[in-house]
PyMOL CGO cylinders between C-alpha atoms (Angstrom):
from pymol import cmd
from pymol.cgo import CYLINDER

trace = [
    CYLINDER, -32.78, 15.99, 1.76, -30.93, 14.06, -0.94, 0.3, 1, 1, 1, 1, 1, 1,
    CYLINDER, -30.93, 14.06, -0.94, -27.97, 11.92, 0.18, 0.3, 1, 1, 1, 1, 1, 1,
    CYLINDER, -27.97, 11.92, 0.18, -25.50, 13.91, -1.91, 0.3, 1, 1, 1, 1, 1, 1,
    CYLINDER, -25.50, 13.91, -1.91, -21.84, 13.88, -0.98, 0.3, 1, 1, 1, 1, 1, 1,
    CYLINDER, -21.84, 13.88, -0.98, -20.26, 17.34, -0.69, 0.3, 1, 1, 1, 1, 1, 1,
    CYLINDER, -20.26, 17.34, -0.69, -16.67, 16.49, 0.17, 0.3, 1, 1, 1, 1, 1, 1,
    CYLINDER, -16.67, 16.49, 0.17, -14.43, 14.00, 1.87, 0.3, 1, 1, 1, 1, 1, 1,
    CYLINDER, -14.43, 14.00, 1.87, -11.09, 14.66, 3.56, 0.3, 1, 1, 1, 1, 1, 1,
    CYLINDER, -11.09, 14.66, 3.56, -8.61, 11.85, 4.08, 0.3, 1, 1, 1, 1, 1, 1,
    CYLINDER, -8.61, 11.85, 4.08, -5.58, 12.03, 6.35, 0.3, 1, 1, 1, 1, 1, 1,
    CYLINDER, -5.58, 12.03, 6.35, -2.44, 10.60, 4.80, 0.3, 1, 1, 1, 1, 1, 1,
    CYLINDER, -2.44, 10.60, 4.80, 0.84, 9.81, 6.52, 0.3, 1, 1, 1, 1, 1, 1,
    CYLINDER, 0.84, 9.81, 6.52, 3.05, 11.79, 4.12, 0.3, 1, 1, 1, 1, 1, 1,
    CYLINDER, 3.05, 11.79, 4.12, 1.90, 14.69, 1.99, 0.3, 1, 1, 1, 1, 1, 1,
    CYLINDER, 1.90, 14.69, 1.99, 5.21, 14.49, 0.11, 0.3, 1, 1, 1, 1, 1, 1,
    CYLINDER, 5.21, 14.49, 0.11, 4.40, 10.93, -1.04, 0.3, 1, 1, 1, 1, 1, 1,
    CYLINDER, 4.40, 10.93, -1.04, 0.64, 11.41, -1.41, 0.3, 1, 1, 1, 1, 1, 1,
    CYLINDER, 0.64, 11.41, -1.41, 0.44, 14.62, -3.47, 0.3, 1, 1, 1, 1, 1, 1,
    CYLINDER, 0.44, 14.62, -3.47, 2.24, 13.20, -6.56, 0.3, 1, 1, 1, 1, 1, 1,
    CYLINDER, 2.24, 13.20, -6.56, -0.02, 10.10, -6.45, 0.3, 1, 1, 1, 1, 1, 1,
    CYLINDER, -0.02, 10.10, -6.45, -3.29, 12.06, -6.12, 0.3, 1, 1, 1, 1, 1, 1,
    CYLINDER, -3.29, 12.06, -6.12, -2.18, 14.60, -8.74, 0.3, 1, 1, 1, 1, 1, 1,
    CYLINDER, -2.18, 14.60, -8.74, -2.03, 11.69, -11.20, 0.3, 1, 1, 1, 1, 1, 1,
    CYLINDER, -2.03, 11.69, -11.20, -4.84, 9.46, -9.87, 0.3, 1, 1, 1, 1, 1, 1,
    CYLINDER, -4.84, 9.46, -9.87, -7.71, 11.92, -9.47, 0.3, 1, 1, 1, 1, 1, 1,
    CYLINDER, -7.71, 11.92, -9.47, -7.55, 13.32, -13.03, 0.3, 1, 1, 1, 1, 1, 1,
    CYLINDER, -7.55, 13.32, -13.03, -8.18, 9.74, -14.21, 0.3, 1, 1, 1, 1, 1, 1,
    CYLINDER, -8.18, 9.74, -14.21, -11.52, 9.98, -12.39, 0.3, 1, 1, 1, 1, 1, 1,
    CYLINDER, -11.52, 9.98, -12.39, -12.60, 13.35, -13.83, 0.3, 1, 1, 1, 1, 1, 1,
    CYLINDER, -12.60, 13.35, -13.83, -10.95, 15.81, -11.45, 0.3, 1, 1, 1, 1, 1, 1,
    CYLINDER, -10.95, 15.81, -11.45, -8.82, 18.57, -12.92, 0.3, 1, 1, 1, 1, 1, 1,
    CYLINDER, -8.82, 18.57, -12.92, -5.65, 20.07, -11.50, 0.3, 1, 1, 1, 1, 1, 1,
    CYLINDER, -5.65, 20.07, -11.50, -6.98, 23.49, -12.50, 0.3, 1, 1, 1, 1, 1, 1,
    CYLINDER, -6.98, 23.49, -12.50, -9.35, 23.06, -9.53, 0.3, 1, 1, 1, 1, 1, 1,
    CYLINDER, -9.35, 23.06, -9.53, -6.70, 21.93, -7.05, 0.3, 1, 1, 1, 1, 1, 1,
    CYLINDER, -6.70, 21.93, -7.05, -6.17, 24.11, -3.99, 0.3, 1, 1, 1, 1, 1, 1,
    CYLINDER, -6.17, 24.11, -3.99, -3.53, 23.89, -1.29, 0.3, 1, 1, 1, 1, 1, 1,
    CYLINDER, -3.53, 23.89, -1.29, -3.39, 25.49, 2.15, 0.3, 1, 1, 1, 1, 1, 1,
    CYLINDER, -3.39, 25.49, 2.15, -1.26, 25.33, 5.26, 0.3, 1, 1, 1, 1, 1, 1,
    CYLINDER, -1.26, 25.33, 5.26, -3.14, 26.04, 8.46, 0.3, 1, 1, 1, 1, 1, 1,
    CYLINDER, -3.14, 26.04, 8.46, -0.40, 26.42, 11.04, 0.3, 1, 1, 1, 1, 1, 1,
    CYLINDER, -0.40, 26.42, 11.04, -2.85, 27.10, 13.89, 0.3, 1, 1, 1, 1, 1, 1,
    CYLINDER, -2.85, 27.10, 13.89, -4.36, 23.65, 13.24, 0.3, 1, 1, 1, 1, 1, 1,
    CYLINDER, -4.36, 23.65, 13.24, -1.08, 21.83, 12.46, 0.3, 1, 1, 1, 1, 1, 1,
    CYLINDER, -1.08, 21.83, 12.46, -2.53, 21.03, 9.06, 0.3, 1, 1, 1, 1, 1, 1,
    CYLINDER, -2.53, 21.03, 9.06, -1.53, 20.97, 5.40, 0.3, 1, 1, 1, 1, 1, 1,
    CYLINDER, -1.53, 20.97, 5.40, -4.42, 20.27, 3.03, 0.3, 1, 1, 1, 1, 1, 1,
    CYLINDER, -4.42, 20.27, 3.03, -4.74, 19.79, -0.73, 0.3, 1, 1, 1, 1, 1, 1,
    CYLINDER, -4.74, 19.79, -0.73, -8.28, 19.84, -2.11, 0.3, 1, 1, 1, 1, 1, 1,
    CYLINDER, -8.28, 19.84, -2.11, -9.36, 18.57, -5.51, 0.3, 1, 1, 1, 1, 1, 1,
    CYLINDER, -9.36, 18.57, -5.51, -12.66, 20.18, -6.50, 0.3, 1, 1, 1, 1, 1, 1,
    CYLINDER, -12.66, 20.18, -6.50, -15.25, 18.74, -8.89, 0.3, 1, 1, 1, 1, 1, 1,
    CYLINDER, -15.25, 18.74, -8.89, -18.87, 19.80, -9.50, 0.3, 1, 1, 1, 1, 1, 1,
    CYLINDER, -18.87, 19.80, -9.50, -20.04, 16.39, -8.16, 0.3, 1, 1, 1, 1, 1, 1,
    CYLINDER, -20.04, 16.39, -8.16, -17.99, 16.55, -4.93, 0.3, 1, 1, 1, 1, 1, 1,
    CYLINDER, -17.99, 16.55, -4.93, -14.55, 17.39, -3.58, 0.3, 1, 1, 1, 1, 1, 1,
    CYLINDER, -14.55, 17.39, -3.58, -11.85, 15.16, -2.18, 0.3, 1, 1, 1, 1, 1, 1,
    CYLINDER, -11.85, 15.16, -2.18, -9.01, 16.45, -0.04, 0.3, 1, 1, 1, 1, 1, 1,
    CYLINDER, -9.01, 16.45, -0.04, -5.92, 14.95, 1.50, 0.3, 1, 1, 1, 1, 1, 1,
    CYLINDER, -5.92, 14.95, 1.50, -4.53, 16.33, 4.71, 0.3, 1, 1, 1, 1, 1, 1,
    CYLINDER, -4.53, 16.33, 4.71, -1.49, 15.85, 6.89, 0.3, 1, 1, 1, 1, 1, 1,
    CYLINDER, -1.49, 15.85, 6.89, -1.74, 14.13, 10.26, 0.3, 1, 1, 1, 1, 1, 1,
    CYLINDER, -1.74, 14.13, 10.26, -1.17, 16.07, 13.45, 0.3, 1, 1, 1, 1, 1, 1,
    CYLINDER, -1.17, 16.07, 13.45, 2.54, 16.11, 14.21, 0.3, 1, 1, 1, 1, 1, 1,
    CYLINDER, 2.54, 16.11, 14.21, 1.96, 14.01, 17.34, 0.3, 1, 1, 1, 1, 1, 1,
    CYLINDER, 1.96, 14.01, 17.34, 0.34, 11.27, 15.20, 0.3, 1, 1, 1, 1, 1, 1,
    CYLINDER, 0.34, 11.27, 15.20, 2.67, 11.37, 12.21, 0.3, 1, 1, 1, 1, 1, 1,
    CYLINDER, 2.67, 11.37, 12.21, 4.24, 7.98, 12.95, 0.3, 1, 1, 1, 1, 1, 1,
    CYLINDER, 4.24, 7.98, 12.95, 0.97, 6.04, 13.07, 0.3, 1, 1, 1, 1, 1, 1,
    CYLINDER, 0.97, 6.04, 13.07, 0.14, 3.58, 10.29, 0.3, 1, 1, 1, 1, 1, 1,
    CYLINDER, 0.14, 3.58, 10.29, -3.05, 3.52, 8.28, 0.3, 1, 1, 1, 1, 1, 1,
    CYLINDER, -3.05, 3.52, 8.28, -5.16, 0.37, 8.52, 0.3, 1, 1, 1, 1, 1, 1,
    CYLINDER, -5.16, 0.37, 8.52, -8.55, 0.18, 6.83, 0.3, 1, 1, 1, 1, 1, 1,
    CYLINDER, -8.55, 0.18, 6.83, -9.94, -2.33, 9.33, 0.3, 1, 1, 1, 1, 1, 1,
    CYLINDER, -9.94, -2.33, 9.33, -9.27, -0.13, 12.37, 0.3, 1, 1, 1, 1, 1, 1,
    CYLINDER, -9.27, -0.13, 12.37, -12.47, 1.22, 13.97, 0.3, 1, 1, 1, 1, 1, 1,
    CYLINDER, -12.47, 1.22, 13.97, -13.20, 4.68, 12.64, 0.3, 1, 1, 1, 1, 1, 1,
    CYLINDER, -13.20, 4.68, 12.64, -11.04, 4.16, 9.55, 0.3, 1, 1, 1, 1, 1, 1,
    CYLINDER, -11.04, 4.16, 9.55, -12.17, 4.51, 5.95, 0.3, 1, 1, 1, 1, 1, 1,
    CYLINDER, -12.17, 4.51, 5.95, -12.36, 0.94, 4.57, 0.3, 1, 1, 1, 1, 1, 1,
    CYLINDER, -12.36, 0.94, 4.57, -12.29, 2.11, 0.94, 0.3, 1, 1, 1, 1, 1, 1,
    CYLINDER, -12.29, 2.11, 0.94, -13.79, 4.70, -1.36, 0.3, 1, 1, 1, 1, 1, 1,
    CYLINDER, -13.79, 4.70, -1.36, -15.39, 3.59, -4.64, 0.3, 1, 1, 1, 1, 1, 1,
    CYLINDER, -15.39, 3.59, -4.64, -15.69, 5.69, -7.79, 0.3, 1, 1, 1, 1, 1, 1,
    CYLINDER, -15.69, 5.69, -7.79, -18.36, 4.63, -10.29, 0.3, 1, 1, 1, 1, 1, 1,
    CYLINDER, -18.36, 4.63, -10.29, -17.28, 4.31, -13.90, 0.3, 1, 1, 1, 1, 1, 1,
    CYLINDER, -17.28, 4.31, -13.90, -19.67, 4.38, -16.86, 0.3, 1, 1, 1, 1, 1, 1,
    CYLINDER, -19.67, 4.38, -16.86, -18.36, 1.19, -18.47, 0.3, 1, 1, 1, 1, 1, 1,
    CYLINDER, -18.36, 1.19, -18.47, -15.93, -1.70, -18.27, 0.3, 1, 1, 1, 1, 1, 1,
    CYLINDER, -15.93, -1.70, -18.27, -13.83, 0.07, -20.90, 0.3, 1, 1, 1, 1, 1, 1,
    CYLINDER, -13.83, 0.07, -20.90, -13.51, 3.03, -18.53, 0.3, 1, 1, 1, 1, 1, 1,
    CYLINDER, -13.51, 3.03, -18.53, -12.42, 0.75, -15.65, 0.3, 1, 1, 1, 1, 1, 1,
    CYLINDER, -12.42, 0.75, -15.65, -9.88, -0.83, -18.00, 0.3, 1, 1, 1, 1, 1, 1,
    CYLINDER, -9.88, -0.83, -18.00, -8.63, 2.61, -19.14, 0.3, 1, 1, 1, 1, 1, 1,
    CYLINDER, -8.63, 2.61, -19.14, -8.08, 3.68, -15.51, 0.3, 1, 1, 1, 1, 1, 1,
    CYLINDER, -8.08, 3.68, -15.51, -6.32, 0.38, -14.81, 0.3, 1, 1, 1, 1, 1, 1,
    CYLINDER, -6.32, 0.38, -14.81, -3.91, 0.87, -17.72, 0.3, 1, 1, 1, 1, 1, 1,
    CYLINDER, -3.91, 0.87, -17.72, -3.10, 4.40, -16.56, 0.3, 1, 1, 1, 1, 1, 1,
    CYLINDER, -3.10, 4.40, -16.56, -2.55, 3.22, -12.96, 0.3, 1, 1, 1, 1, 1, 1,
    CYLINDER, -2.55, 3.22, -12.96, -0.16, 0.50, -14.13, 0.3, 1, 1, 1, 1, 1, 1,
    CYLINDER, -0.16, 0.50, -14.13, 1.68, 3.02, -16.33, 0.3, 1, 1, 1, 1, 1, 1,
    CYLINDER, 1.68, 3.02, -16.33, 2.17, 5.34, -13.35, 0.3, 1, 1, 1, 1, 1, 1,
    CYLINDER, 2.17, 5.34, -13.35, 3.44, 2.48, -11.16, 0.3, 1, 1, 1, 1, 1, 1,
    CYLINDER, 3.44, 2.48, -11.16, 0.49, 2.54, -8.76, 0.3, 1, 1, 1, 1, 1, 1,
    CYLINDER, 0.49, 2.54, -8.76, -0.12, -0.35, -6.37, 0.3, 1, 1, 1, 1, 1, 1,
    CYLINDER, -0.12, -0.35, -6.37, -3.06, -2.07, -8.10, 0.3, 1, 1, 1, 1, 1, 1,
    CYLINDER, -3.06, -2.07, -8.10, -4.02, -4.72, -5.54, 0.3, 1, 1, 1, 1, 1, 1,
    CYLINDER, -4.02, -4.72, -5.54, -6.79, -6.31, -7.62, 0.3, 1, 1, 1, 1, 1, 1,
    CYLINDER, -6.79, -6.31, -7.62, -6.87, -5.75, -11.39, 0.3, 1, 1, 1, 1, 1, 1,
    CYLINDER, -6.87, -5.75, -11.39, -10.22, -5.43, -13.18, 0.3, 1, 1, 1, 1, 1, 1,
    CYLINDER, -10.22, -5.43, -13.18, -12.47, -8.45, -12.88, 0.3, 1, 1, 1, 1, 1, 1,
    CYLINDER, -12.47, -8.45, -12.88, -16.05, -9.41, -12.10, 0.3, 1, 1, 1, 1, 1, 1,
    CYLINDER, -16.05, -9.41, -12.10, -17.08, -9.80, -8.46, 0.3, 1, 1, 1, 1, 1, 1,
    CYLINDER, -17.08, -9.80, -8.46, -20.19, -12.01, -8.42, 0.3, 1, 1, 1, 1, 1, 1,
    CYLINDER, -20.19, -12.01, -8.42, -19.97, -12.15, -4.62, 0.3, 1, 1, 1, 1, 1, 1,
    CYLINDER, -19.97, -12.15, -4.62, -20.83, -8.41, -4.48, 0.3, 1, 1, 1, 1, 1, 1,
    CYLINDER, -20.83, -8.41, -4.48, -23.77, -8.36, -6.87, 0.3, 1, 1, 1, 1, 1, 1,
    CYLINDER, -23.77, -8.36, -6.87, -25.40, -11.06, -9.02, 0.3, 1, 1, 1, 1, 1, 1,
    CYLINDER, -25.40, -11.06, -9.02, -24.04, -10.10, -12.43, 0.3, 1, 1, 1, 1, 1, 1,
    CYLINDER, -24.04, -10.10, -12.43, -21.99, -7.36, -13.96, 0.3, 1, 1, 1, 1, 1, 1,
    CYLINDER, -21.99, -7.36, -13.96, -20.09, -5.95, -10.94, 0.3, 1, 1, 1, 1, 1, 1,
    CYLINDER, -20.09, -5.95, -10.94, -16.72, -5.15, -12.56, 0.3, 1, 1, 1, 1, 1, 1,
    CYLINDER, -16.72, -5.15, -12.56, -14.05, -3.39, -10.54, 0.3, 1, 1, 1, 1, 1, 1,
    CYLINDER, -14.05, -3.39, -10.54, -10.42, -2.77, -9.76, 0.3, 1, 1, 1, 1, 1, 1,
    CYLINDER, -10.42, -2.77, -9.76, -8.80, -1.89, -6.43, 0.3, 1, 1, 1, 1, 1, 1,
    CYLINDER, -8.80, -1.89, -6.43, -5.73, 0.30, -5.91, 0.3, 1, 1, 1, 1, 1, 1,
    CYLINDER, -5.73, 0.30, -5.91, -3.85, 1.50, -2.83, 0.3, 1, 1, 1, 1, 1, 1,
    CYLINDER, -3.85, 1.50, -2.83, -2.44, 4.99, -2.46, 0.3, 1, 1, 1, 1, 1, 1,
    CYLINDER, -2.44, 4.99, -2.46, 1.13, 5.29, -1.05, 0.3, 1, 1, 1, 1, 1, 1,
    CYLINDER, 1.13, 5.29, -1.05, -0.25, 4.86, 2.52, 0.3, 1, 1, 1, 1, 1, 1,
    CYLINDER, -0.25, 4.86, 2.52, -2.33, 1.79, 1.72, 0.3, 1, 1, 1, 1, 1, 1,
    CYLINDER, -2.33, 1.79, 1.72, -5.64, 3.68, 1.53, 0.3, 1, 1, 1, 1, 1, 1,
    CYLINDER, -5.64, 3.68, 1.53, -7.83, 1.60, -0.79, 0.3, 1, 1, 1, 1, 1, 1,
    CYLINDER, -7.83, 1.60, -0.79, -9.80, 2.94, -3.74, 0.3, 1, 1, 1, 1, 1, 1,
    CYLINDER, -9.80, 2.94, -3.74, -12.12, 1.09, -6.06, 0.3, 1, 1, 1, 1, 1, 1,
    CYLINDER, -12.12, 1.09, -6.06, -13.17, 1.96, -9.61, 0.3, 1, 1, 1, 1, 1, 1,
    CYLINDER, -13.17, 1.96, -9.61, -16.38, 0.08, -10.43, 0.3, 1, 1, 1, 1, 1, 1,
    CYLINDER, -16.38, 0.08, -10.43, -19.14, -0.30, -12.96, 0.3, 1, 1, 1, 1, 1, 1,
    CYLINDER, -19.14, -0.30, -12.96, -22.30, -2.41, -12.73, 0.3, 1, 1, 1, 1, 1, 1,
]
cmd.load_cgo(trace, "trace")
């Protein structure tokens, strides 16, 4: 078996805040809105929006109504710390950064080298979605 990722689903606090962000963020990474699907599964108290790509899919989903007031924290046990997308070059990381700034995204660390992560050439940016879920765009 190859360790190939099929899909990931991330629960967000507010679909109303998250959908506009992901509709703008994910196309910067190669996803297309032509392959965006939305469903409401009332029996499961769930609203899901899936962004499909030949490499893998990423979906955002609503919390259960009983948990809607809880806050996201990436250091909580069981939480996603961050998800990193690999870019082909520093220029691509910089292009994504410029687009994130233009859309008013919360870029928490602009592009720079991180020698503490890898000896040389680890170049990345970090951005939070509206709930504080952290994403990285990296090349090395």
